[in-house]
A tleap script that builds the chain and sets N, CA, C and O, in Angstrom:
source leaprc.protein.ff14SB
mol = sequence {
  NMET THR ALA GLY VAL ASN VAL GLY ALA THR
  ASP ILE LEU ILE THR MET VAL TYR LYS VAL
  ALA PHE VAL GLY SER SER SER ASP TYR GLY
  LEU ALA ALA ALA PHE SER ILE ILE ILE PHE
  PHE LEU VAL ALA THR ILE SER VAL ILE ALA
  PHE ARG GLN THR LYS ALA LEU GLU GLU LEU
  CASN
}
set mol.1.N position { 0.848 -1.178 0.000 }
set mol.1.CA position { 0.000 0.000 0.000 }
set mol.1.C position { 0.890 1.236 0.000 }
set mol.1.O position { 1.825 1.330 0.794 }
set mol.2.N position { 0.609 2.156 -0.863 }
set mol.2.CA position { 1.396 3.373 -0.934 }
set mol.2.C position { 0.519 4.573 -0.636 }
set mol.2.O position { -0.693 4.547 -0.849 }
set mol.3.N position { 1.152 5.624 -0.138 }
set mol.3.CA position { 0.419 6.848 0.164 }
set mol.3.C position { 0.374 7.775 -1.035 }
set mol.3.O position { -0.362 8.761 -1.019 }
set mol.4.N position { 1.142 7.484 -2.071 }
set mol.4.CA position { 1.152 8.314 -3.250 }
set mol.4.C position { 1.887 9.629 -3.067 }
set mol.4.O position { 1.637 10.590 -3.795 }
set mol.5.N position { 2.793 9.678 -2.098 }
set mol.5.CA position { 3.533 10.903 -1.803 }
set mol.5.C position { 5.002 10.623 -2.007 }
set mol.5.O position { 5.516 9.600 -1.555 }
set mol.6.N position { 5.681 11.530 -2.688 }
set mol.6.CA position { 7.109 11.389 -2.916 }
set mol.6.C position { 7.859 11.854 -1.668 }
set mol.6.O position { 7.953 13.051 -1.400 }
set mol.7.N position { 8.381 10.909 -0.921 }
set mol.7.CA position { 9.122 11.208 0.301 }
set mol.7.C position { 10.597 10.949 0.011 }
set mol.7.O position { 10.977 9.850 -0.392 }
set mol.8.N position { 11.420 11.970 0.219 }
set mol.8.CA position { 12.836 11.855 -0.071 }
set mol.8.C position { 13.621 11.255 1.079 }
set mol.8.O position { 13.087 11.057 2.171 }
set mol.9.N position { 14.871 10.971 0.834 }
set mol.9.CA position { 15.727 10.337 1.835 }
set mol.9.C position { 16.077 11.280 2.975 }
set mol.9.O position { 16.421 10.827 4.066 }
set mol.10.N position { 15.993 12.596 2.738 }
set mol.10.CA position { 16.368 13.542 3.788 }
set mol.10.C position { 15.173 14.091 4.552 }
set mol.10.O position { 15.346 14.948 5.419 }
set mol.11.N position { 13.968 13.623 4.256 }
set mol.11.CA position { 12.789 14.069 4.996 }
set mol.11.C position { 12.801 13.494 6.398 }
set mol.11.O position { 13.197 12.348 6.612 }
set mol.12.N position { 12.360 14.308 7.355 }
set mol.12.CA position { 12.199 13.799 8.714 }
set mol.12.C position { 10.767 13.292 8.855 }
set mol.12.O position { 9.930 13.540 7.986 }
set mol.13.N position { 10.489 12.596 9.926 }
set mol.13.CA position { 9.193 11.950 10.071 }
set mol.13.C position { 8.026 12.931 10.031 }
set mol.13.O position { 7.002 12.644 9.410 }
set mol.14.N position { 8.164 14.069 10.674 }
set mol.14.CA position { 7.036 14.982 10.749 }
set mol.14.C position { 6.726 15.606 9.396 }
set mol.14.O position { 5.561 15.869 9.097 }
set mol.15.N position { 7.749 15.852 8.562 }
set mol.15.CA position { 7.462 16.377 7.227 }
set mol.15.C position { 6.835 15.298 6.349 }
set mol.15.O position { 6.043 15.606 5.459 }
set mol.16.N position { 7.180 14.049 6.591 }
set mol.16.CA position { 6.538 12.962 5.875 }
set mol.16.C position { 5.055 12.908 6.227 }
set mol.16.O position { 4.213 12.719 5.348 }
set mol.17.N position { 4.733 13.072 7.510 }
set mol.17.CA position { 3.330 13.075 7.947 }
set mol.17.C position { 2.584 14.224 7.281 }
set mol.17.O position { 1.455 14.045 6.824 }
set mol.18.N position { 3.198 15.395 7.223 }
set mol.18.CA position { 2.575 16.545 6.574 }
set mol.18.C position { 2.303 16.261 5.097 }
set mol.18.O position { 1.227 16.573 4.587 }
set mol.19.N position { 3.279 15.672 4.417 }
set mol.19.CA position { 3.107 15.374 2.999 }
set mol.19.C position { 2.013 14.335 2.773 }
set mol.19.O position { 1.246 14.443 1.817 }
set mol.20.N position { 1.936 13.342 3.634 }
set mol.20.CA position { 0.896 12.320 3.494 }
set mol.20.C position { -0.485 12.942 3.708 }
set mol.20.O position { -1.438 12.591 3.013 }
set mol.21.N position { -0.594 13.861 4.662 }
set mol.21.CA position { -1.895 14.419 5.001 }
set mol.21.C position { -2.342 15.535 4.058 }
set mol.21.O position { -3.527 15.626 3.737 }
set mol.22.N position { -1.419 16.385 3.611 }
set mol.22.CA position { -1.848 17.608 2.941 }
set mol.22.C position { -1.315 17.834 1.534 }
set mol.22.O position { -1.841 18.698 0.833 }
set mol.23.N position { -0.303 17.107 1.087 }
set mol.23.CA position { 0.304 17.355 -0.220 }
set mol.23.C position { -0.182 16.293 -1.195 }
set mol.23.O position { -0.326 15.123 -0.841 }
set mol.24.N position { -0.429 16.712 -2.409 }
set mol.24.CA position { -0.845 15.774 -3.438 }
set mol.24.C position { -2.353 15.688 -3.551 }
set mol.24.O position { -3.092 16.283 -2.767 }
set mol.25.N position { -2.787 14.941 -4.534 }
set mol.25.CA position { -4.224 14.834 -4.782 }
set mol.25.C position { -4.907 13.828 -3.855 }
set mol.25.O position { -6.115 13.908 -3.630 }
set mol.26.N position { -4.141 12.893 -3.325 }
set mol.26.CA position { -4.738 11.886 -2.440 }
set mol.26.C position { -4.274 12.116 -1.008 }
set mol.26.O position { -3.202 11.656 -0.613 }
set mol.27.N position { -5.080 12.823 -0.238 }
set mol.27.CA position { -4.770 13.052 1.174 }
set mol.27.C position { -5.238 11.852 1.979 }
set mol.27.O position { -6.391 11.435 1.874 }
set mol.28.N position { -4.347 11.305 2.776 }
set mol.28.CA position { -4.685 10.136 3.585 }
set mol.28.C position { -4.524 10.510 5.051 }
set mol.28.O position { -3.456 10.336 5.637 }
set mol.29.N position { -5.601 11.027 5.633 }
set mol.29.CA position { -5.559 11.498 7.012 }
set mol.29.C position { -5.376 10.350 8.007 }
set mol.29.O position { -4.735 10.519 9.044 }
set mol.30.N position { -5.931 9.205 7.694 }
set mol.30.CA position { -5.797 8.050 8.578 }
set mol.30.C position { -4.359 7.574 8.680 }
set mol.30.O position { -3.874 7.267 9.769 }
set mol.31.N position { -3.678 7.514 7.541 }
set mol.31.CA position { -2.278 7.104 7.543 }
set mol.31.C position { -1.418 8.132 8.262 }
set mol.31.O position { -0.500 7.769 8.998 }
set mol.32.N position { -1.709 9.421 8.052 }
set mol.32.CA position { -0.968 10.481 8.735 }
set mol.32.C position { -1.191 10.404 10.241 }
set mol.32.O position { -0.255 10.619 11.011 }
set mol.33.N position { -2.403 10.103 10.671 }
set mol.33.CA position { -2.690 9.965 12.100 }
set mol.33.C position { -1.949 8.773 12.698 }
set mol.33.O position { -1.447 8.847 13.820 }
set mol.34.N position { -1.882 7.679 11.950 }
set mol.34.CA position { -1.152 6.491 12.425 }
set mol.34.C position { 0.331 6.799 12.568 }
set mol.34.O position { 0.956 6.400 13.551 }
set mol.35.N position { 0.904 7.512 11.586 }
set mol.35.CA position { 2.305 7.906 11.682 }
set mol.35.C position { 2.535 8.814 12.891 }
set mol.35.O position { 3.554 8.698 13.572 }
set mol.36.N position { 1.592 9.716 13.156 }
set mol.36.CA position { 1.717 10.631 14.293 }
set mol.36.C position { 1.719 9.883 15.620 }
set mol.36.O position { 2.464 10.236 16.534 }
set mol.37.N position { 0.896 8.861 15.725 }
set mol.37.CA position { 0.866 8.055 16.952 }
set mol.37.C position { 2.182 7.310 17.126 }
set mol.37.O position { 2.691 7.205 18.243 }
set mol.38.N position { 2.736 6.793 16.041 }
set mol.38.CA position { 4.038 6.111 16.115 }
set mol.38.C position { 5.122 7.085 16.557 }
set mol.38.O position { 5.962 6.743 17.389 }
set mol.39.N position { 5.107 8.297 16.006 }
set mol.39.CA position { 6.086 9.316 16.407 }
set mol.39.C position { 5.927 9.644 17.884 }
set mol.39.O position { 6.925 9.798 18.588 }
set mol.40.N position { 4.688 9.755 18.370 }
set mol.40.CA position { 4.452 10.028 19.786 }
set mol.40.C position { 5.080 8.952 20.666 }
set mol.40.O position { 5.752 9.269 21.648 }
set mol.41.N position { 4.868 7.690 20.324 }
set mol.41.CA position { 5.428 6.608 21.142 }
set mol.41.C position { 6.956 6.581 21.080 }
set mol.41.O position { 7.605 6.263 22.077 }
set mol.42.N position { 7.532 6.906 19.939 }
set mol.42.CA position { 8.993 6.985 19.843 }
set mol.42.C position { 9.545 8.079 20.756 }
set mol.42.O position { 10.501 7.854 21.498 }
set mol.43.N position { 8.939 9.258 20.698 }
set mol.43.CA position { 9.399 10.380 21.522 }
set mol.43.C position { 9.171 10.085 23.004 }
set mol.43.O position { 10.028 10.396 23.830 }
set mol.44.N position { 8.040 9.496 23.349 }
set mol.44.CA position { 7.753 9.169 24.754 }
set mol.44.C position { 8.751 8.147 25.288 }
set mol.44.O position { 9.218 8.280 26.419 }
set mol.45.N position { 9.082 7.136 24.499 }
set mol.45.CA position { 10.044 6.117 24.931 }
set mol.45.C position { 11.426 6.722 25.149 }
set mol.45.O position { 12.082 6.440 26.152 }
set mol.46.N position { 11.862 7.546 24.217 }
set mol.46.CA position { 13.167 8.192 24.363 }
set mol.46.C position { 13.179 9.110 25.582 }
set mol.46.O position { 14.179 9.172 26.297 }
set mol.47.N position { 12.078 9.825 25.827 }
set mol.47.CA position { 11.996 10.722 26.981 }
set mol.47.C position { 12.046 9.961 28.306 }
set mol.47.O position { 12.728 10.383 29.240 }
set mol.48.N position { 11.332 8.854 28.388 }
set mol.48.CA position { 11.341 8.053 29.617 }
set mol.48.C position { 12.741 7.521 29.892 }
set mol.48.O position { 13.205 7.559 31.032 }
set mol.49.N position { 13.407 7.035 28.876 }
set mol.49.CA position { 14.772 6.524 29.039 }
set mol.49.C position { 15.702 7.642 29.490 }
set mol.49.O position { 16.530 7.441 30.379 }
set mol.50.N position { 15.573 8.814 28.885 }
set mol.50.CA position { 16.443 9.936 29.249 }
set mol.50.C position { 16.191 10.394 30.681 }
set mol.50.O position { 17.141 10.669 31.413 }
set mol.51.N position { 14.925 10.481 31.093 }
set mol.51.CA position { 14.618 10.894 32.464 }
set mol.51.C position { 15.119 9.883 33.483 }
set mol.51.O position { 15.578 10.264 34.559 }
set mol.52.N position { 15.037 8.611 33.159 }
set mol.52.CA position { 15.532 7.591 34.097 }
set mol.52.C position { 17.048 7.647 34.228 }
set mol.52.O position { 17.578 7.460 35.323 }
set mol.53.N position { 17.745 7.898 33.141 }
set mol.53.CA position { 19.207 7.923 33.199 }
set mol.53.C position { 19.735 9.189 33.869 }
set mol.53.O position { 20.740 9.138 34.578 }
set mol.54.N position { 19.076 10.311 33.656 }
set mol.54.CA position { 19.551 11.560 34.262 }
set mol.54.C position { 18.978 11.775 35.644 }
set mol.54.O position { 19.476 12.615 36.393 }
set mol.55.N position { 17.939 11.032 36.000 }
set mol.55.CA position { 17.266 11.153 37.289 }
set mol.55.C position { 16.796 12.585 37.526 }
set mol.55.O position { 16.876 13.094 38.644 }
set mol.56.N position { 16.311 13.225 36.480 }
set mol.56.CA position { 15.870 14.611 36.530 }
set mol.56.C position { 14.577 14.779 37.307 }
set mol.56.O position { 14.289 15.876 37.786 }
set mol.57.N position { 13.795 13.727 37.443 }
set mol.57.CA position { 12.526 13.849 38.125 }
set mol.57.C position { 12.582 13.472 39.596 }
set mol.57.O position { 11.562 13.537 40.282 }
set mol.58.N position { 13.747 13.081 40.098 }
set mol.58.CA position { 13.860 12.732 41.509 }
set mol.58.C position { 13.815 13.978 42.369 }
set mol.58.O position { 14.249 15.055 41.959 }
set mol.59.N position { 13.285 13.814 43.559 }
set mol.59.CA position { 13.211 14.953 44.471 }
set mol.59.C position { 14.574 15.233 45.088 }
set mol.59.O position { 15.373 14.324 45.312 }
set mol.60.N position { 14.816 16.498 45.355 }
set mol.60.CA position { 16.080 16.886 45.982 }
set mol.60.C position { 15.982 16.688 47.488 }
set mol.60.O position { 14.944 16.968 48.088 }
set mol.61.N position { 17.061 16.207 48.100 }
set mol.61.CA position { 17.067 15.996 49.565 }
set mol.61.C position { 17.666 17.163 50.273 }
set mol.61.O position { 17.753 17.161 51.501 }
savepdb mol mol.pdb
quit
C-alpha cells in the first residue's frame, strides 16, 4: 500500500506526515494519524529513558 507521496531520503518523520496528510491529490488522514501516533510513542520512549538515566525527576534531599 502506498500513500502516493514522494518522500525523499532527507525528509524527517514529521514532514513525511505533513506530505501524506496535505500534499498531493490523495490526502490520507488516517495514515498520517497512524504515523503521528508512532512518532508520539517513539518520543515518549526516548523521553522516559532519558529521564531515568539523568534522574531529573527525583526529588532533591
